[in-house]
C-alpha positions in Angstrom: 0.0 0.0 0.0 1.3 3.5 -0.9 2.3 5.7 2.0 2.3 9.4 1.2 5.5 11.3 2.0 6.1 14.8 3.5 8.3 16.9 1.3 9.4 20.3 2.6 10.7 23.1 0.3 11.9 26.6 0.9 11.5 29.8 -1.0 14.5 32.2 -1.0 12.9 34.5 1.6 12.6 31.8 4.3 15.6 29.5 3.7 17.0 29.7 7.2 13.7 29.1 8.9 12.8 26.2 6.5 16.2 24.6 7.3 15.3 24.7 11.0 11.8 23.3 10.5 13.2 20.5 8.4 15.8 19.7 11.1 13.1 19.7 13.8 10.8 17.5 11.7 13.6 15.1 10.9 13.7 15.2 7.1 16.1 16.9 4.7 15.0 20.1 3.0 13.8 19.4 -0.6 15.9 20.3 -3.6 14.5 23.3 -5.4 16.5 25.7 -7.6 15.5 29.1 -8.8 16.7 29.9 -12.3 17.1 33.7 -12.7 17.3 35.3 -16.1 19.4 38.4 -16.9 16.3 40.7 -16.9 15.4 39.5 -13.4 12.7 37.0 -14.4 12.9 33.7 -12.4 11.6 30.2 -12.6 11.5 27.7 -9.7 12.3 24.1 -10.5 11.8 21.0 -8.2 14.9 18.8 -8.7 13.2 15.7 -7.2 9.9 14.0 -7.7 6.9 15.2 -5.7 4.3 12.9 -7.3 1.8 11.8 -4.7 3.6 13.6 -1.9 2.3 16.1 0.6 4.3 19.2 -0.4 4.9 21.9 2.2 6.4 25.2 0.8 7.8 27.7 3.3 7.8 31.3 2.2 7.1 34.5 4.1 5.6 37.1 1.7 7.1 40.3 2.9 8.2 42.8 0.2 9.4 42.7 -2.5 6.5 41.2 -4.4 8.9 38.6 -5.9 8.6 36.6 -2.7 4.8 36.2 -3.3 5.3 35.5 -7.0 8.0 32.9 -6.2 5.6 31.1 -3.8 2.8 31.1 -6.4 5.1 29.7 -9.0 6.3 26.9 -6.7 2.7 26.0 -5.9 1.9 25.9 -9.6 4.9 23.7 -10.3 4.0 21.3 -7.5 0.4 21.0 -8.8 1.6 20.3 -12.4 4.0 17.7 -10.9 1.1 15.8 -9.4 1.6 16.5 -5.7 -1.1 15.0 -3.6 -1.5 18.0 -1.3 0.1 21.4 -1.5 0.4 23.4 1.7 1.7 27.0 1.7 3.5 27.8 4.9 3.4 31.6 5.2 4.9 32.4 8.5 4.3 36.1 7.7 1.3 36.8 5.5 2.1 39.9 3.4 -0.5 42.5 2.6 -2.5 41.4 5.7 -3.0 45.1 6.7 -5.1 45.5 3.5 -8.0 43.4 4.9 -10.8 45.9 4.1 -11.6 49.1 2.2 -10.8 51.8 4.6 -11.4 54.5 2.0 -12.9 54.7 -1.5 -11.0 53.3 -4.5 -8.5 51.1 -2.8 -7.9 47.3 -3.2 -8.4 44.6 -0.6 -4.9 43.2 -0.9 -5.2 40.3 1.5 -8.3 39.0 -0.4 -6.4 39.3 -3.7 -3.5 37.2 -2.3 -6.0 34.6 -1.1 -7.5 34.4 -4.6 -4.1 34.1 -6.3 -3.0 31.3 -3.9 -6.3 29.4 -4.7 -5.8 30.0 -8.5 -2.2 28.6 -8.2 -3.6 25.4 -6.7 -2.9 25.5 -2.9 -4.9 23.0 -0.8 -4.1 24.4 2.6 -2.5 27.5 4.2 -0.5 27.8 7.4 0.3 31.2 8.8 1.0 32.9 12.1 -0.6 35.8 13.9 -2.5 37.4 11.0 -3.0 41.1 11.3 -6.7 40.6 11.1 -8.3 37.2 12.0 -11.0 37.6 9.4 -8.5 37.0 6.6 -9.0 33.3 7.2 -12.5 33.8 5.7 -11.0 35.0 2.4 -10.0 31.4 1.7 -12.1 28.4 0.5 -9.4 26.0 1.7 -8.4 25.2 5.3 -6.3 27.8 7.1 -4.2 26.9 10.1 -3.8 30.1 12.1 -0.9 29.6 14.5 -0.5 31.8 17.6 2.9 33.3 18.6 1.8 33.2 22.3 2.8 29.6 22.3 6.5 30.6 22.3 6.1 34.1 23.8 4.4 33.1 27.1 7.1 30.7 28.3 9.6 33.4 27.6 7.6 36.0 29.6 7.3 33.5 32.5 11.0 32.9 32.5 11.6 36.6 33.1 9.9 36.3 36.5 8.7 39.9 36.4 7.1 40.8 39.8 4.5 43.4 38.7 3.6 42.4 35.2 1.3 44.5 33.1 0.4 43.5 29.5 -0.2 46.5 27.2 -1.5 47.1 23.7 0.1 49.9 21.6 -3.3 50.7 20.0 -7.0 50.0 20.5 -7.0 47.3 17.8 -4.7 45.1 19.8 -6.6 45.1 23.1 -8.1 41.6 22.4 -4.6 40.2 22.1 -3.3 42.0 25.2 -6.3 40.8 27.2 -5.7 37.2 26.2 -2.1 37.4 27.4 -3.1 39.2 30.6 -5.8 36.7 31.4 -3.5 33.7 31.0 -0.7 35.4 33.0 -3.0 36.9 35.6 -1.6 40.4 34.8 -3.0 43.9 34.6 -3.8 45.6 31.2 -2.9 49.0 29.8 -3.8 50.4 26.4 -2.4 53.2 24.3 -4.8 55.2 22.2 -3.2 56.7 19.1 -4.3 59.1 16.3 -2.6 58.9 13.0 -2.0 61.7 10.5 -1.3 59.2 7.8 0.2 55.7 7.5 3.3 55.2 9.8 3.0 58.8 11.2 1.5 59.2 14.7 0.0 62.5 15.7 -1.1 61.9 19.4 -0.9 59.1 21.9 -2.6 58.7 25.2 -2.3 56.0 27.9 -5.3 54.2 29.4 -4.5 52.3 32.6 -2.0 52.4 35.5 1.7 51.5 34.8 3.5 53.2 37.7 5.8 50.7 39.4 4.9 48.0 36.9 7.0 45.8 34.5 5.2 46.4 31.2 5.2 44.0 28.2 3.7 45.5 25.0 2.1 43.0 22.7 1.7 43.5 19.0 1.5 41.3 15.9 4.1 43.1 13.9 6.6 46.0 14.2 7.2 48.0 11.1 8.8 51.4 11.5 8.7 50.9 15.3 7.3 54.5 15.7 4.2 53.3 17.7 6.1 50.9 19.8 8.9 53.3 20.8 6.4 56.2 21.5 4.3 53.8 23.7 7.4 52.8 25.6 8.4 56.4 26.2 4.9 57.3 27.5 4.8 54.3 29.8 8.3 55.2 31.3 7.2 58.8 31.7 4.2 57.5 33.7 6.4 55.6 36.1 6.8 52.1 34.6 9.7 50.1 36.1 10.6 48.6 32.7 9.1 48.3 29.3 9.6 45.3 26.9 7.7 44.5 23.7 6.8 41.3 21.9 5.9 41.2 18.2 5.6 38.1 16.0 6.8 39.8 12.8 9.9 42.0 12.7 9.4 43.9 9.5 11.6 46.7 10.8 11.6 49.1 7.9 12.9 52.7 7.6 14.6 53.9 10.8 13.2 51.1 12.9 16.5 49.8 14.2 17.7 53.3 15.1 14.5 54.0 16.9 14.7 50.8 18.9 18.3 51.4 19.9 17.4 55.0 21.1 14.2 54.0 22.8 13.4 53.3 26.4 12.6 49.7 25.6 14.5 47.2 27.7 14.2 44.6 24.8 12.1 43.7 21.8 11.3 40.0 21.5 10.4 38.9 18.0 10.3 35.6 16.0 12.2 34.5 12.9 9.1 34.6 10.5 11.1 37.5 8.8 14.9 37.4 8.9 16.5 40.4 10.5 18.5 42.7 8.2 20.9 43.7 10.9 21.7 42.8 14.5 20.7 44.8 17.6 21.6 44.2 21.2 18.0 45.2 22.1 16.4 42.6 19.8 16.0 39.0 20.9 14.8 36.4 18.3 12.8 33.3 19.3 12.4 30.6 16.6 9.1 29.3 15.5 10.7 26.3 13.7 9.7 23.7 16.3 6.1 25.1 16.5 5.7 24.8 12.7 7.3 21.4 12.7 4.8 20.2 15.3 1.8 21.6 13.3 3.1 20.0 10.0 3.3 16.6 11.8 -0.2 17.0 13.1 -1.7 18.1 9.8 0.0 15.3 8.0 -1.4 12.7 10.4 -4.9 14.4 10.5 -4.6 15.3 14.2 -6.1 18.3 16.0 -3.8 21.3 16.4 -5.9 23.4 18.8 -4.3 21.9 21.9 -0.9 23.2 20.7 -1.8 26.8 21.5 -1.7 28.4 24.9 -4.0 31.4 24.3 
């Protein structure tokens, strides 16, 4: 009787993470090459058979758009090579901030990505800490939404902070901060911000008491780090003992590294869903490789994944 196999492949944007996942899972990373033409056009090629296999392709889709296009082409190649199932592992789901029309005449980028993945032939999607939970509903295939709290909470516990307060840097993240606070039996604080335009904050106000508290700010991603650093400054001005931040996706664009180094943050804890472009003494990286490896194993064996998550 034929036994299906797991084959794990990496896109160029997530090679290091895919290597760690493969090592944790106990299989070698699949052989795929990307042929690049002189004009920049590229073509992925699987250098081993995937016929009848469960193919898992690891690729975060942060900019440039080539990362998304590469994933789509690898899915198409696996489909045309008669793979049994094709699972897109997108540790960071790009364009997730475009989950709705927030003004006239704009696209819904996240829905467009879902449509393109479906057209390419994906049969399942795995991703972590989506910017908006409702993006799962954009797909007609199963979506395994993995929570970073599974690795962040043990780390927060290991710090043994005596007066812990979980905080959200904006009103949209209060649900996430509340979930952490409830599990850790901590207090909650929230920052209210008003934006002039994207990535530019006009005003920020603090809701809650942080004096004498060890604050941990929770967010799904950190981009320019403007919000995070301003929130940390406000909390220290209001008497916080220390301020740390956890964020699943370290986009860190523009002057983000400079802001973090000059901020009042004790440390920023992120995951390796997006590789860091430079090192910083204030940034600690926790790997999600073992978490994804465990989910792949459970999905392959048709087991429940819900008991993997803490909150």
